[in-house]
N, C-alpha and C positions, 0 to 999 in steps of 0.2 A: 291779755286774756282775762276775761271776767270770771271764768271758772278755772279751777285747778284740776290737774290730773289726780286721780285717786286710785289706790290699789287695795285689794283685799289682803288680809294678813298672810295668807300662804304665798303671796307674790306671784300667782299665776294669772290673775285677772286684773285689768285696769280699765278705767274710763278716761277718755280724753275729751276736752272741750271742742266745740266746733272751731274750725280754723284750717289753715293751709299748713301742710307738713311735708318734709322729705321722708319717704318710707324707704328705709334701707339701713345699712350699718351706720350708726351715728358717728363712727370714727371719720367718716368721709365728710360729714355735715357740720360737726362742731368745730369751731376754730381751734387750731392745734394748740395754741397757748392756753386754752381753757379745758383741754381734754383731761389732764390729771385731776384738776379740781372737780370736774363732773364725776369721774370715777370715784373719788373719795366721798362725794356726797351721797352715794347710793351703794357703797360697799362693792364696787365693781359690778353694779347691776344685780347683786343678790337681792336687792330691793329694786323693783323694775322702774322706779321713777327717781331720777336724779335732778338736781338743780344747779345751774351755773349762770352767773350774771343775771340772776333774777328770772331765768327761763327754765321751765321744766322739760325734761327729755325722757321718753319712755323707751325701754329696750328689753327684749327677752333674749336669753341665750339660745343659740341654735343647738340642735341635738349633738352634733359632732364637731363643732368649732367652725373653722374657716372653710370657704369654698364658694361655689356659685349655686344659687337655688332659684327655682322658678316658682312664680305664683300660679294660681288657677287660671290666669288669663294669659300665661305664656311670657310674662315679663321677668327678666333675669335680675338677680340681686347678688352683687359681689359682696363678699364678707371677709374682712381682715381682722376684726376684733371678736369674732364669735358671737356677734350680736346682730339683730335686726329690730328696728324700732322706728319711732316717730320723733323727728326733730322739727320743732316749729320753724317755719320759713324765716321768721325774723331773726333767728340765730343763724341758720344755714347761710343766709344772704351775706353774712359778715365774712365768709370765706372768699378769698380771691378766685377760687376755681368753682364758684357756685354754678356757673353755666354748664359745667361738666357733670354735675350730680346725676342727671338723668341717665348717664351711661352706667350708673352703679345701682340704680333703684328707680324710683318714680316720685313725682310730686303728686299729693293727694289733697282733696278738699273735702272736709266733713262739714255738713250744714247743721249738725246737731251733736250732742254728746254721743260718743261712739265707744262701744265695748271692744276691748282687745284682750286676747288671751293666748296662753301657751299651754298645750296639753302635754301629758306625760310622754307622748311619743314624738315630740318636737314639732308638732304642727302649730304654726303661729297664725293668728287671725287678727286683722286690724280692720274692723267693720267688714266690708265685702271682699277684702283682699286676704286670701289664704295662701300661705307658704309652707310647704312640707319640707322640713330640714332633715328628715331621716330618709334620704333617698338611697 
C-alpha cells in the first residue's frame, strides 16, 4: 500500500488507504501465528491501528464484546475478539480458511482513502458500511 492508515489521537477515527479488505473481526482474518504480535503492536486495539508482518490492521471495539451484529445493509458479522475492523486482503489470504471469511463478515473495496470511526454508543462506520454494536 502506498498510503498508511492513520488515526486521530483519541483513537475513535481513522483513515484507511484505497484497497481490498476483509470487514469483520480481525481474529478471523489475521493468520493465527501473527495474532499475538498484532495485539501487542496496538495495545490490544486501544490504538485502533496495529501492524504485523509489515501490514496494518484497523479495528474498533464493539460496545459489549462478542456476538453477532448486522450492518445497515443486513450483512451479519460474527465477533469473537470484541472487535470489528479492516484487515487487508493481502494478509487475510494467508489464512488457509480464507474462502470461509465471507461467512463472518464481508470483503470490501475502497477506491479512495476512506474514513472509519466509532462513536460513544458503539456505532461503527467503515465508509458506507455502518454497524450498530449496541443492540
